C-alpha positions as CSV (number, residue, x, y, z in Angstrom):
1,M,-14.5,1.5,-10.9
2,D,-18.1,0.1,-12.2
3,F,-17.2,-2.9,-12.9
4,L,-14.6,-3.2,-10.1
5,Q,-17.5,-2.4,-7.8
6,S,-20.0,-4.4,-9.1
7,R,-17.4,-7.2,-8.9
8,I,-16.4,-6.7,-5.1
9,N,-19.6,-4.7,-4.2
10,Y,-22.7,-6.9,-5.1
11,L,-21.1,-9.9,-5.5
12,A,-24.1,-12.8,-5.3
13,V,-22.9,-16.4,-4.3
14,H,-25.2,-19.0,-5.4
15,K,-25.4,-22.3,-3.4
16,G,-27.8,-25.2,-3.3
17,G,-30.5,-22.7,-4.8
18,A,-30.1,-20.2,-2.1
19,A,-28.6,-16.6,-3.2
20,V,-26.1,-14.9,-0.4
21,T,-25.8,-11.2,-1.5
22,V,-22.1,-9.8,0.0
23,Q,-22.7,-6.5,1.4
24,R,-21.0,-3.1,-0.4
25,I,-17.9,-2.1,1.1
26,S,-16.9,1.2,1.9
27,R,-14.9,3.4,0.3
28,L,-12.2,3.3,3.5
29,Q,-12.5,-1.2,3.6
30,L,-11.5,-0.8,0.0
31,C,-8.6,1.4,0.4
32,L,-7.4,-0.6,3.1
33,M,-7.5,-3.6,1.3
34,T,-5.8,-2.1,-1.9
35,F,-2.9,0.0,-0.1
36,G,-2.6,-3.2,2.1
37,V,-1.8,-5.1,-1.4
38,I,0.0,-2.3,-2.2
39,I,2.5,-1.8,0.6
40,G,2.8,-5.6,0.4
41,I,4.3,-5.9,-3.0
42,V,6.9,-3.3,-1.9
43,G,8.0,-5.7,0.5
44,I,8.2,-8.5,-1.8
45,L,10.5,-6.6,-4.2
46,H,12.4,-5.2,-1.2
47,G,12.8,-8.1,0.1
48,S,13.8,-10.0,-3.3
49,A,16.2,-7.6,-3.6
50,E,18.0,-8.4,-0.1
51,L,17.9,-12.2,-1.6
52,L,20.4,-10.7,-4.5
53,K,23.0,-9.8,-1.5
54,G,22.8,-13.5,-0.3
55,T,25.3,-14.2,2.8
56,M,26.7,-11.0,3.1
57,L,25.7,-9.7,6.5
58,V,23.3,-6.8,7.9
59,E,25.9,-4.7,9.9
60,S,23.6,-2.1,11.2
61,H,19.7,-1.6,11.4
62,S,19.8,1.0,8.4
63,V,21.0,-0.6,5.1
64,E,20.4,-0.7,1.7
65,A,18.3,-3.5,0.2
66,L,19.6,-2.9,-3.3
67,P,23.0,-4.9,-4.6
68,V,25.4,-2.0,-5.1
69,D,24.6,-0.6,-8.6
70,W,21.9,-2.9,-9.0
71,P,19.6,-3.6,-11.8
72,N,21.9,-0.2,-12.9
73,S,24.1,2.9,-11.3
74,A,21.1,5.2,-12.5
75,F,18.2,3.7,-10.7
76,Y,20.7,2.6,-7.8
77,T,22.1,6.3,-7.2
78,L,18.3,7.5,-7.8
79,T,17.0,5.5,-5.2
80,R,20.2,5.8,-3.1
81,G,20.1,1.7,-2.9
82,S,16.1,1.5,-1.4
83,P,17.2,1.9,2.1
84,V,15.4,0.3,4.5
85,F,15.3,-0.5,8.5
86,S,16.4,-3.9,10.0
87,V,15.6,-4.3,13.5
88,L,18.0,-7.6,13.3
89,T,21.8,-7.6,12.4
90,G,24.6,-10.0,12.4
91,I,22.5,-12.2,9.7
92,P,22.6,-12.6,6.2
93,F,20.7,-10.6,4.0
94,F,19.3,-13.8,2.6
95,A,17.3,-14.5,5.3
96,L,16.3,-11.1,6.2
97,G,14.8,-11.0,2.8
98,L,13.0,-14.1,3.2
99,L,11.4,-12.2,6.5
100,A,10.5,-9.4,4.5
101,I,9.1,-11.6,1.7
102,S,7.0,-13.5,4.8
103,V,5.8,-10.7,6.0
104,S,4.5,-8.9,3.0
105,I,2.8,-12.2,2.0
106,A,0.9,-12.2,4.9
107,L,-0.2,-8.4,4.7
108,I,-1.4,-9.4,1.1
109,V,-3.5,-12.4,2.5
110,F,-4.8,-10.8,5.3
111,S,-6.0,-7.6,3.7
112,L,-7.6,-9.2,1.0
113,T,-9.5,-12.1,3.3
114,V,-9.4,-11.3,7.0
115,I,-8.7,-7.5,7.6
116,R,-11.5,-5.4,8.0
117,L,-12.5,-2.0,9.2
118,N,-13.4,-2.3,12.6
119,G,-10.7,-2.5,15.7
120,Q,-9.3,-6.1,15.6
121,G,-8.6,-5.2,11.7
122,L,-6.8,-2.3,12.0
123,L,-4.5,-3.9,14.8
124,L,-3.8,-6.4,12.6
125,F,-2.7,-4.3,9.7
126,F,-1.1,-1.9,12.6
127,L,1.2,-5.0,13.7
128,L,1.6,-6.0,10.1
129,S,2.9,-2.5,9.3
130,V,5.2,-2.4,11.9
131,G,7.1,-5.8,10.5
132,I,7.1,-4.4,7.5
133,F,9.4,-1.9,8.8
134,L,11.3,-4.3,11.4
135,F,12.3,-6.4,8.7
136,G,13.4,-4.6,5.9
137,A,10.6,-4.7,3.8
138,G,10.1,-1.2,3.4
139,R,10.6,2.4,5.3
140,G,8.5,4.7,3.7
141,T,5.6,3.1,2.7
142,P,4.5,2.3,6.6
143,V,5.0,5.7,7.6
144,A,3.7,7.5,4.1
145,I,0.4,4.8,3.7
146,S,0.0,2.5,6.4
147,L,0.1,5.3,9.5
148,P,-2.6,7.7,7.8
149,V,-4.8,4.6,6.6
150,L,-4.9,3.8,10.2
151,V,-5.6,7.2,11.6
152,V,-8.4,8.1,8.8
153,C,-9.9,4.4,9.6
154,A,-9.7,5.3,13.2
155,I,-11.5,8.3,12.9
156,F,-14.2,6.5,11.2
157,L,-15.0,3.9,14.2
158,L,-14.3,6.5,17.0
159,T,-16.6,9.4,15.6
160,S,-20.5,8.3,14.7
161,N,-21.6,11.1,13.2
162,K,-23.4,11.9,9.9
163,K,-23.4,14.7,7.3
164,T,-26.5,15.2,4.7
165,R,-25.7,15.5,1.2
166,N,-27.4,15.9,-1.4
167,D,-27.1,13.6,-5.0
168,A,-24.6,16.1,-6.7
169,S,-22.6,16.9,-3.2
170,K,-21.9,12.9,-3.0
171,K,-20.9,12.5,-6.9
172,K,-18.7,15.0,-6.4
173,I,-16.8,13.4,-3.3
174,F,-17.2,10.0,-5.3
175,F,-15.7,12.0,-8.4
176,F,-12.7,12.7,-6.3
177,F,-12.3,9.4,-4.5
178,N,-12.1,7.6,-7.8
179,A,-9.5,10.7,-9.0
180,F,-7.0,10.1,-5.7
181,Y,-7.4,6.2,-5.7
182,W,-6.4,5.4,-9.0
183,S,-4.0,8.0,-9.2
184,H,-2.5,6.2,-6.0
185,I,-2.3,2.7,-8.2
186,A,-0.7,4.9,-11.1
187,S,2.0,6.4,-9.4
188,W,2.9,2.9,-7.8
189,I,3.1,1.7,-11.7
190,L,4.6,4.5,-12.6
191,F,7.5,4.1,-10.1
192,F,7.7,0.0,-10.8
193,P,8.1,-1.2,-13.2
194,G,7.8,2.0,-15.2
195,L,11.1,4.2,-13.5
196,F,12.5,0.4,-13.3
197,I,12.7,-0.2,-17.1
198,L,13.0,3.3,-17.8
199,S,16.6,3.5,-16.5
200,F,17.7,1.0,-18.8
201,Y,17.0,3.2,-21.9
202,Q,17.8,6.7,-20.3
203,A,18.3,8.8,-17.8
204,I,15.8,9.3,-15.5
205,P,14.5,13.1,-15.2
206,S,14.6,13.9,-11.8
207,W,11.5,15.7,-11.3
208,L,9.9,12.6,-12.9
209,F,11.3,10.6,-9.9
210,I,10.1,13.5,-7.0
211,F,6.7,13.6,-9.3
212,A,6.3,9.8,-8.8
213,F,7.3,9.6,-5.5
214,A,5.3,12.9,-4.0
215,S,2.0,11.9,-5.6
216,M,2.0,8.4,-3.4
217,P,1.4,10.0,-0.2
218,I,-0.6,12.5,-1.9
219,S,-3.3,10.6,-3.4
220,S,-3.3,7.8,-0.8
221,L,-4.4,11.0,2.0
222,G,-6.9,12.4,-0.7
223,S,-8.6,9.4,-1.6
224,L,-8.5,8.3,2.1
225,I,-10.2,11.8,3.1
226,C,-12.9,11.7,0.4
227,G,-13.6,8.3,1.4
228,L,-14.1,9.2,4.9
229,M,-16.3,11.8,3.4
230,Y,-18.7,9.6,1.3
231,D,-18.8,7.0,4.1
232,R,-20.1,9.6,6.4
233,A,-22.5,11.0,3.5
234,I,-26.4,10.3,3.9
235,S,-29.0,11.6,1.5
């Protein structure tokens, strides 16, 4: 984490003999960027699966992103075909897949370059998250990840109260932030490609799937709350 922060928080750009220091970003800004990228990657995976279904038509608003028994019956059954929502019907799945991939790439790019912890940034994050939901790029991530991000970041912007904390208290909050933050990333890696690869070699235990799936919103909410507490703390 120290190396990551040294790159993100204290980047110095030297140009023409002058040094321009990029200011330290907040924990919530880090969550906003990271979770936006993760949601976008998940959207690309959904869209790629929809491309495999080719010219088959989207016949209802609730559809399965995965082709039947893809990549194998165990993974397909466990994920229930990765259901997604599509506001559009009567279009081929490859078109839905292209829309899902496009909006997902936009979320990734904007999360890394444009979206910031302000009103305009949260509005753009909200609109792209809605696009993720409407165009078959994910049904769970906009609700379980995007919604808590928007709520906690909105609380940060709408309230200005700071809380005095000693160094020991701030270090403890920072420790729990790191624990939740990296646990969230680990839970996604466990789910994909972890469970995806495991499904080719053995049956996936139900408890492992539930653990990976449930830990995502828990860890994201934990990192957001700890991030809010840390960003509001003053010595």
